[in-house]
N, C-alpha and C positions, 0 to 999 in steps of 0.2 A: 504494500499500499503506499503510494507516494503521497508525501506531504504537501506537493502542489496541488494533487488531487482534493485533499482535505479543503484548502483554500478555494478551490474552485467551488465545491459543495457548500461551504459558508457562505461564499458571495452569492451563489443561487438562492439560498435560503432567504439571507438578508434582503436581496433585490426582489423577492416573492416571484422571480421569473428567469426561466433560464435564458430567455433571448436578451434579456435586460443585462443580465450578468454577463454575457458572453460580449455585449457591447462594452461593459466596464473593464473586461479582462483582455479586450483587444482578439477575440476569438470568435469563430463562426458559431454561430448556434449549433450546426449538426456535430461540428467537433467537440462541443462542450456534452451534447446529449449523448455521443459516443462513450465519453469519459465516465459518465453516470453510469451508463449502462453495464460498461464493465466494472465499475465499482459495485455495483449491484449483484451482479454476476459473482464476483470475488467473495461478497458478504453472504451471499445466499438468501437475500430479503430485499424486496421491494422497498424504495425509500421514498420515493414520490408517489402520490396521486395524480395520475396525468389528467389534465383538465385543460379547457381553454380560458378559464380564468386564472385568478393566481395561484401560484404554486402551492401546493399543501404536502405536508410531510405523514405519512404513516406513522404508526407508533414506532416501529423500529427507526426509522427516519428520524424522529425527536430523538430518541435516544444516542444515535450515531450523530446528530448534530452537536448534541451536548460533549459528548466525547471528543469530536474533531475540534472544537473549540478550545477544550482544556490541552490537548495534544498541541495544537498550533501555539497556543500561548505559552506552554512549558517549552517549547523550541525556542520561540522569540526569547524568553527570559534566559534559558542557557545560552544562547548567543551572546546577548548582551553581558552575561557574567563573564563569557570567555574573553570579550572584548575590553572588559575593565581592566586597567592596569594596576590600579591600588586596591589591596586588599580590603581595605574599608571603604568601599563603596557599592554600591548596588541596590538592592530593595530586599525589605523583609515584609513578608505578607501575614497577617494574623486574623484568624476567623476567631471571632469571639461572641459569646451570649453576652446578653445585656445583664451587665453588674455594675456597682459603685464601687466594688472591691478591686477594680483594675486602677485605682489611683495609684497604687504602687507600680503597676507597669508604666503608666504614664511618666511617674517621675524617673523610671528607668530609661524611658525613650528619649526624656529631655537629657540626661547624662549622657547617653549614646550620640544624640547630636552635638555635644560640645567636642567630642573628640572624633567623630565621624560624621561631619556635616554632608557628605555626598552620598550618604544613606537615606534612602525613602522608606517610609513605612506605609503599608497600605492594609486598611482595617475591612474586615467584611464581617457584617454582623448577621448572625443566625442562632438557631436552638442547636441541640446536640446533632441532629441529622445534618444541617448544614456543616458543622463545624468537622465532623468525621469525613464527611465527603470531600471536604476541602483538603484536610490533611492527606487522604487516600489519593488525592488526584497529584500529589507532588508538588502543587504550586504554592500550598502554604506550606510555612515553616514552622508556626506556633498556633496552637488551638486553645481556647479557654472555656471551660465547661463549667456549668452552674448547677447543684443539686447531686443527684444519685446517679451520676453518668457512669457507665462502664468504660473504664479508661485503663484495662489491665495491658491493651495492646500498646501502651505507649511509655514513654519516659516521662515522669509527671513531678510537679512541684506544687505542692498544696498551699495555697496562701493563707496567712495568719487570719485576715479579715473574713468574716462570714457576713452572708446577705441574711436580712431579717424580711421575713414575711408580714404583709399586712394587707390592708384594705384600703383602696382608694374608693370613697364614697362622697355623697353629698353632705355637705354639713347641716343641711336642713332636711334630713333624711330619717330613717328610724333611727339611726345611732347618735344622732344628734346629741352633744351634751357627754358622749361617751370619751373614755381616754383609750379604750382597747376594745377589742371583738373578740367574743368567745364563741365556741362553737355553736352552742343553741340560738346564739342571736342571728345566725344565718340560716336557719331551718325555714324553709319555705320563701325566702327572700330570693330575687334574681341575682345569679352569678355568672359574672365572667373570669374564666380563667385562662393561663396561656396552653397552647394545643400539647405543648412537651409535659407540662404538670397533669393536664388532663389524661393524656395516653398513659402516663406512668401512674397515675393515681398517687401523686406524690402527698396528698393532704389526707390520706385515709386513715393514717394512725391519729392525727391531731383532731380529726372530726369523730373519728370513735364512732358511738351508737348513732349520732347524728347524720353518717354519712347519706345512709338510704332516704332521709328525707330532705337532702338538698336538691335545689333547683336550678341545674346549670342552664342558662339561656344561650351562650354563646362562649366561642373560644377565639383567641388572637395569637398571632405570632409576633406584632409589633406593639408596645405597651401604649404607644403615645394614641395610636387609633383607639384603643380601649379606655384610655383615660377620658377621649372627646365623648365615648359611650357613657362614662360614668358623670361626665359633667351634665349631660342630657337627662340621666335620671333612668338609663337602660337598665343598669344594674350596678351590682358591687362588683370591684374588680381586686381579685385578688395579684398582688403586685409586690415585688421587692423594694425596700425601702432605699430612697435616692435615685431611682432610675427617671422618675418623673415627682418633679417639685411643683405642685400644684400653684398655678397662678392666682395672686391674693383674690382677684374678682371671679375667679372660676366657681366657687362656691363648692369646691371637693377639697376634702381633707384625706390624710393618709393616717389611718389608724393601725397600730400593732395588733398581731394576734397574741392572743393571752389564752393558755400559757404560751410563750415563746417559741417560734419556730424557725430555725435556722437552715440556711443552705450553704454548704461549702462550695468553695470555688477553687479548681484545679486548671494547672496550666499542664498542658502535655505537648510533645513533638515525639516524631516517629524514632523508634528505637534504633533502627538499624539505618538511618539516614545520615549522611555525613552533613553536619552544620557547616554553613559558611561562618567565617571569622565574626561579620555583624553579629549573626544570630547569636553564636558562642558569647559574644562581648555583653549583648543585650540580655540573655539569660544570666549571667553572672552579676550585671549589675542589678537585676530583679531579685537575685538571691541575697545580695547586699542590702537591699531595701527591705526585703522581708526579715533579716537577721538584725535590722537596726543599725547596720554599719554607714 
C-alpha cells in the first residue's frame, strides 16, 4: 500500500468527489478511479458508494479514512522529526481527559518552554476511549486518564491531586441553600452525567440503594455543553470541581457530593515506545512538580 494512494484517498473524501480531487491533484479522473479500484481490490472491501451525487463512504471506507489520516499524519510527523537538527525541538502531543488536576502538567510545560522554546505542545481533549485511541495510534506521546481507567498496558505516573465530584445545579432549584448534595437528594431528579461515567457506572457505590431510583435524562462528552443545560434547568450535572466555574449571573452553582467522592488522575505513555528527549524532559519536570521540587 503506497502512502501516495492514501493521500489521494484522503483528498477524494475531503473533496466529496473523485473528479474534484483529481483536479486538485493534477490527475485525470480515470487515473484516480483506477487507483481506488486497485486499493479496494487490495483491501478486499468496497470503500465508496458509487453515485452521481457527492461521494459517500461505506462503513469500511469510513474506518479506512480514519486509519489513512493517522498513517499520513504519523509519516509527516516522522519526517519533521528527522529534519530537526536540535534534539530539543519538535512537538509533543498530549491526549487528556478534562481535569483541573493538570495544573502540575501546565507548570511542567511552562518549565519545558524555558529550556526548549522550539518545542510545541498539542492538546487533544477526550474521554478514556479517545485517549487510548490516540496513544495506540502512535501520534500521541502522553495520555491523561481520570477515574478508574484500565492503564495496565502503559507506564504511568499517578498525580497527587485528585478530582472531586459534585453537581452543577441551579441556585434557585431544589438544592437551593444546601452546601452539598447527598445520594437521596438526587432520587427522582433529572440528572446528566458524562458518557464515560455512565457507561462505567462509576457512581454505583456512592449512590448505593438509591441507584435504581435515579432518573438519568442524558449524557455528555463536553462539560461546557452540559453546563448550559444545567443553566437552562434541564437537569443536575454530575461534574468534577474546577472544570467549569459558573459565571456569576448564570444562576448555576457547583455543590460537592457528600460523602465526598474523588477520582484519581493518571499520566500514561506506551511502555515499549522510545520517548523523544522533549517528552522525557517534560515527564521529568512533571515528576519534580509532583514531588514538590
